[in-house]
C-alpha positions in Angstrom: 14.2 -2.3 -25.6 11.1 -0.2 -26.0 11.2 3.5 -25.1 9.0 4.8 -22.4 7.4 8.2 -22.4 8.2 9.7 -19.0 9.2 13.1 -17.8 12.4 12.4 -16.0 12.5 15.9 -14.3 9.2 15.4 -12.4 9.6 11.9 -11.0 8.7 11.5 -7.3 8.9 8.5 -5.2 5.8 6.6 -6.2 4.7 3.4 -7.9 5.0 3.1 -11.7 4.4 -0.1 -13.7 7.5 -1.3 -15.4 8.3 -4.3 -17.8 9.1 -7.2 -15.4 9.7 -8.5 -11.9 12.1 -11.3 -10.9 10.6 -14.2 -8.7 11.9 -17.2 -6.9 10.1 -19.6 -4.6 11.5 -21.5 -1.6 9.9 -24.9 -1.0 11.0 -28.2 0.3 14.3 -27.0 1.3 15.4 -25.2 -1.9 14.9 -22.0 -3.9 13.6 -22.3 -7.5 15.5 -20.8 -10.4 14.8 -17.0 -10.7 12.2 -16.3 -13.3 11.3 -13.3 -15.2 7.6 -12.5 -14.9 5.4 -10.1 -16.7 2.6 -10.8 -14.2 2.7 -8.2 -11.3 0.1 -10.1 -9.3 1.2 -12.8 -6.8 -1.0 -15.9 -6.6 -1.1 -17.8 -3.4 -3.2 -19.0 -0.7 -5.5 -16.6 1.4 -4.2 -18.4 4.4 -0.5 -17.4 3.7 1.3 -16.2 6.7 2.0 -12.7 5.1 -1.7 -12.0 5.3 -2.3 -13.0 8.9 1.0 -12.6 10.9 3.1 -10.2 8.7 5.6 -12.8 7.9 7.5 -10.2 5.6 10.6 -8.2 5.2 11.9 -6.0 2.4 14.9 -4.0 1.1 15.4 -0.8 -0.8 18.5 0.0 -3.0 19.2 1.9 -6.2 20.7 1.7 -9.7 22.1 4.7 -11.5 23.0 5.6 -14.9 26.5 7.3 -14.7 28.0 10.0 -16.6 30.3 7.5 -18.2 27.3 5.4 -19.5 27.9 2.6 -16.9 25.0 1.3 -14.8 25.7 1.0 -11.0 24.2 -0.8 -8.3 25.0 0.9 -4.9 26.0 -1.5 -2.2 23.7 -4.5 -3.0 25.8 -6.8 -0.7 24.9 -4.8 2.1 21.1 -5.0 1.3 21.7 -8.8 0.8 23.2 -9.1 4.3 20.4 -7.1 5.9 17.7 -9.1 4.3 19.3 -12.3 5.5 19.3 -10.8 9.0 15.7 -10.0 8.8 15.0 -13.4 7.4 16.7 -15.0 10.3 14.7 -12.9 12.9 11.4 -14.1 11.1 12.6 -17.7 11.1 12.2 -17.8 7.3 14.4 -18.8 4.4 16.2 -16.1 2.7 18.3 -15.9 -0.6 22.1 -16.1 -0.6 23.9 -12.9 -1.2 24.9 -14.2 -4.7 21.2 -15.0 -5.5 20.1 -11.6 -4.0 22.4 -9.7 -6.3 21.7 -11.8 -9.4 18.0 -11.2 -9.1 18.7 -7.4 -8.6 20.8 -7.2 -11.7 18.2 -9.2 -13.7 15.6 -6.7 -12.6 17.5 -3.9 -13.8 18.3 -5.5 -17.2 14.6 -6.3 -17.7 13.6 -2.9 -17.1 16.3 -0.8 -18.6 13.8 1.5 -20.4 12.8 2.7 -16.9 16.3 3.6 -15.8 16.4 7.3 -15.9 19.3 8.8 -18.0 22.2 10.6 -16.3 21.6 14.3 -15.5 18.1 14.3 -14.0 18.9 13.6 -10.4 16.8 10.4 -10.7 17.4 6.8 -10.3 15.9 3.2 -10.4 14.7 2.1 -7.0 14.8 -1.6 -6.5 12.4 -3.2 -3.9 13.2 -6.8 -3.0 10.6 -8.5 -0.9 10.5 -11.6 1.2 7.1 -13.0 1.8 5.7 -16.1 3.8 3.4 -17.7 1.4 2.4 -21.3 2.7 -1.1 -21.9 4.0 -1.2 -21.7 7.8 -3.6 -21.1 10.6 -1.5 -21.2 13.7 1.2 -18.6 14.6 4.4 -19.9 13.1 7.2 -19.0 10.8 6.6 -19.7 7.1 8.0 -22.8 5.6 7.4 -21.6 2.0 8.7 -18.3 1.0 8.5 -16.1 -2.0 11.4 -13.7 -3.0 10.8 -11.2 -5.5 12.7 -8.2 -6.9 10.7 -5.3 -8.5 11.6 -1.7 -9.4 10.4 1.7 -10.3 12.0 5.0 -11.6 12.0 7.5 -8.9 13.0 11.2 -8.0 12.9 12.6 -4.5 10.8 10.9 -1.8 8.6 13.8 -0.8 8.5 15.3 -4.4 10.3 18.4 -3.0 13.4 19.6 -4.7 16.6 17.7 -3.8 18.0 18.9 -0.4 15.0 21.1 0.3 14.8 21.4 4.2 11.6 20.3 5.9 10.1 20.3 9.3 9.8 17.6 11.9 7.8 17.0 15.1 8.7 14.7 17.8 6.6 11.8 18.7 6.2 11.6 22.4 3.1 9.4 22.7 3.7 6.8 19.8 6.5 4.5 19.4 8.1 3.1 16.2 9.5 0.1 18.1 9.5 -1.6 21.5 12.5 -2.2 23.8 13.9 -5.6 22.9 11.8 -5.7 19.8 12.3 -5.7 16.1 13.0 -2.1 15.4 16.6 -2.9 14.0 15.2 -5.4 11.3 13.6 -4.2 8.1 10.2 -6.0 8.7 7.1 -4.8 7.1 5.2 -4.9 10.3 7.5 -2.0 11.9 6.2 0.3 9.1 2.7 -0.4 9.6 2.8 0.4 13.2 4.2 3.9 12.4 1.6 4.8 9.8 -0.9 6.2 12.2 1.4 8.9 13.8 3.1 9.4 10.6 0.0 10.2 8.9 -1.0 12.5 11.6 2.2 14.4 11.4 2.1 14.9 7.7 -1.7 16.1 8.2 -0.4 18.7 10.5 2.1 19.9 7.7 5.4 18.2 9.1 7.6 16.4 6.6 9.1 14.2 9.2 8.2 12.5 12.6 11.1 12.0 14.9 10.7 8.8 17.3 12.4 8.6 20.6 13.8 5.6 22.5 10.7 3.6 23.4 12.1 2.7 26.9 12.6 6.2 28.5 11.5 8.7 25.7 14.6 10.8 26.6 16.9 10.0 23.6 16.5 10.3 19.8 16.0 7.1 17.9 15.2 7.9 14.2 12.8 9.4 11.9 9.7 7.7 10.5 11.3 7.3 7.2 15.0 6.9 7.9 17.9 7.4 10.3 18.8 10.6 12.2 22.1 12.3 11.7 23.4 15.5 13.0 26.6 17.7 12.5 28.0 19.3 15.7 31.2 21.2 14.9 33.5 18.6 13.4 31.6 15.7 14.6 29.0 13.4 12.8 26.5 12.3 15.4 24.0 9.5 14.9 22.1 7.4 17.6 23.4 4.4 19.0 20.3 2.3 19.7 19.0 -1.4 19.5 15.8 -0.3 18.2 17.2 1.7 15.2 17.4 0.3 11.6 21.1 -0.1 10.5 20.9 2.2 7.5 23.2 1.5 4.7 23.0 5.2 3.7 23.9 6.2 7.2 26.8 3.7 7.2 28.1 5.1 3.8 27.8 8.7 5.0 29.7 7.9 8.1 32.6 6.7 6.0 32.5 9.8 3.8 32.5 12.0 6.9 35.5 10.2 8.0 37.1 10.8 4.6 36.5 14.5 5.1 38.3 14.4 8.6 35.1 14.4 10.7 34.8 12.3 13.8 31.9 9.9 13.8 30.1 9.6 17.1 27.6 6.6 17.5 26.1 7.2 20.9 23.1 7.9 22.7 21.6 11.4 21.7 19.4 13.2 24.4 16.4 15.1 22.9 17.7 18.4 24.4 21.0 18.2 22.4 19.0 19.2 19.4 19.6 22.7 20.6 23.3 22.2 20.1 23.4 20.9 16.6 24.6 23.0 13.6 22.8 20.7 11.1 20.1 17.9 11.3 19.1 15.5 8.6 17.1 12.4 8.1 19.1 9.9 5.8 18.1 6.9 3.8 18.1 5.2 0.4 15.2 7.2 -1.0 16.9 10.6 -0.8 20.4 10.2 0.8 19.8 13.3 2.9 16.7 15.2 3.9 17.7 18.5 5.7 15.6 19.5 8.7 15.1 23.0 9.6 13.2 22.8 12.7 11.9 20.3 15.1 8.7 20.8 17.2 8.2 19.1 20.6 4.8 18.7 22.0 3.3 16.8 24.9 1.3 14.7 22.6 1.1 14.5 18.8 -2.4 15.5 18.9 -1.9 18.7 20.8 -2.0 22.0 19.1 0.3 23.6 21.7 4.0 23.5 20.8 6.1 23.3 23.9 9.3 24.0 22.3 10.8 24.5 18.8 14.4 23.6 18.0 15.5 25.9 15.1 18.4 24.3 13.3 21.2 26.9 12.5 21.5 25.6 8.9 17.9 26.9 8.2 16.3 27.1 4.9 19.6 25.7 3.3 21.1 22.2 3.4 24.1 22.6 5.9 27.5 22.8 4.3 28.9 19.6 5.7 25.7 17.7 4.8 25.8 19.0 1.4 29.5 18.0 1.1 28.6 14.3 2.1 25.6 14.2 -0.1 27.6 15.3 -3.2 30.4 12.6 -2.5 27.8 9.9 -2.2 25.8 11.0 -5.3 29.2 11.6 -7.1 30.3 8.0 -6.5 26.7 6.6 -7.6 26.9 8.8 -10.9 30.5 7.9 -11.6 31.7 11.4 -11.1 33.8 10.6 -8.1 36.3 7.7 -7.6 34.6 4.7 -5.7 37.4 4.4 -3.3 35.4 2.1 -1.0 34.4 -0.2 -3.8 30.7 0.2 -3.0 29.3 0.1 -6.5 28.6 -3.0 -8.5 28.9 -2.2 -12.2 26.5 -4.1 -14.5 
């Protein structure tokens, strides 16, 4: 294994070339044997469904170098199940759970030089992708599919210090998903439609964009990058919505919250309830938790007039409960805490 010259302390969440990707193709009713490829360019028809109709899904999970020297994958079985659900929604073939996990493990092993050592707060991010690749002109599900697992060493999503609170703005005139649509599936197209308002929010200085339910615009759905969670007294509150992606991180945090004696409330969350929360966070694979210190509400995202600002009591610090949940999750991932839920796969 060749050494790489990387500053593990300054990693952010961005592309870095590694040693290999793992690839398999589905054709004529069966998957090919997973192959290790040094070629990071895909070669398929310009008429492939991925280019024309966004026949694509993806996942995100992490591998960690533990304090005990062991390498852990965090809940890959859950990612495999979620990709299968997305594949079914697209009408495309998808890998079995065993194949998904095998290819993730292969990817880690082939890129060990890029797995950050313990102690830097960094990790290896795995990006499995499912792409429709057969030539087609009509609107249809793909009959030939490419499944690939790639990776990159990463730090925090925004490049900010871990658990540094950021600001958010509500998206009242742009939706992330549609009623009865695909918001609860991890499809590439869902992210493409959010880019325009997300870029606008970033250009205005906000770290996050908070989307509301697309039907009534009265309830909180999720942030542009990840799920919404809030702490209210001894309750962990997160939206129950058919247009929200089922986050594996959120699911894990809910279990941890219950371990600490908190009540988990999965329910409709009115926008106005932001004024009642003690702590607010975005939560997802990339960061686990991003604390939110304030949320601006405007009539339109383009408007320069702020109608209301919700100041979160935790302020410029990560809330105490959120920090406790974060530390437990990261402790399990790093081998510092007992994995009582059997979440980690040790390579």
